[in-house]
N, C-alpha and C positions, 0 to 999 in steps of 0.2 A: 504494500500500499504506499502510494506517495501522493502528497497534495503539493501542488506547485501553481504558480501564478502563470497564466496563459499570456504569452507576449504578443504584442500587436502584429508582429512580423512572422508569427508562427501559423502558417496557412496549412499545416498538415492535418488539423484537427477540427476546424470549424464545421465542416459538412457532417462529421460524425457527432459533434455537440448538437448541431441543429436537429438531426435524426433522433438523438436521445431526448432532446426537449420535446419533440412531438410525442414519442412514446411515453414520457413521464406525464405530460399534461393531458393526454388522452385518458390515462388511468385516473387522474384527479378528476376530470370531466365525468367519467363514469361514476366515480365515487360520489360527487356531489350532485350528480344528475343535471348538469349544465353543460351542453356540448359546444358552447360558443365562446370558450375562453379565449382572451386576446392572443396568448401565446400559440395556439392551434391556428390562428388566422395569419401569423406572421410568415413572411416569405424569406427565402434564404438570403436574397439581397438585403432585406431590411434587418434581418439578424446579423448579417456581416457588417452593416453599416453602424450598428449600435456602439455607443461609446463606454460601455460598461467595462469594469474591471472584472477579471474572472479567475477564480481558483478552480482548478480541476482535480478530481480525485481519481487516481490511476490504480487499476488492479490488473496485474499481469500485462502491462503496457497498454491497456485499454481504458478509455475514459468511461467510468461508471457513475460519475456524479460531477456537478459543477454548481458554483454559487456566483451569481452575477450581482454586482454592487457598483454603486457610485458613492463618491465621498467628497465633502468640503471639509473645511478646517474644523468643524465641531460635530458633524453628523455623518453617518454611514446610513445609506438606504439600500436595502437588500432588495433587488428588483426581481430576481427569479432564483430559485433553487431546484435543481432537478437530480433525480436519481434514476438509474436504469431500473424499471419495475422488476427485472429478474434479480435485482440486488436490494429490494426493499427490506426493511427491518434488520439491517446488518450494521447500523450505526454510521452509515456513509453520511446522511444528512446531519446528523449531530457532529461527526468529525469536521465537515466543512464549516458548519456554523461556528463551532469553537474555534477553529483555525482563523476564521475572519475576526472574531471578536478578540482573540488574543494578539493578532498581528496588526490591528487597526488602531489608529489614534483617534478618539471620538468622545464626546460626552453623551451623545444620544445615538442609538442605532434603531432604525425603524424598518418594519417589514408589514406587508398586508397579505392576507391570505383569505380564502373562502370562509366564512363563518361555519360553513358545514364540513370543512376539511379538519376533522378531529385529530387524526394523526399529527398534522402540521402544527395545530394549536397546542397539542400536548408537548411536542418537541419545543416549540418556542418558550412555552411556560416553564418547562423544566429547565431552560438555560437562562432563566430570569427575566424573560419578556412578560409585560403586563399588557392586556387590552386596554388601549386608550379611548377607542370608539368603535362603532360599528355603523355601517352605511349601506343602504341599498343602492346599488349602481345600475342594475338592470331588474327586470321583473322578477327574475328568478335567481338573481346573484346578489348576495349580501357579503360585504367584505368586513373583516375584522383587522383593525389597525393596532399593531402591537409595537411597544418600545421597551428598550432596556438602556441603562445609563451607567456610565463610568464615572468615578469620583476622581 
């Protein structure tokens, strides 16, 4: 197992990560019974143009997880976290999240997920995140916004 930062000039893995994103978010869509999640509508071109920083989780030289984030001086925003469905419940999401929290300078870290995504909510809560608000963004999609703070 290795976690490393994806470099902007590393063109060997983006298609692999994009395909992983589709598989991961399709499982979430099935779980929450909402098939129109934005990452499932994203094109490869849009995915490649994103300005996110990315940590990837490698197992046997294959990407099986990734966490996408943006950062300013005091705040980290987790934009996406994906895990290969064949590797669910193996601690990959937790490892990526803890790696980000440990290796980033911030006072606030923010993430949003479906309020119906119980496994994600349990993960974030177990890592010190608290729900700050919920909001209905589409008729059948309610988001939970969570934050944690460093002192």
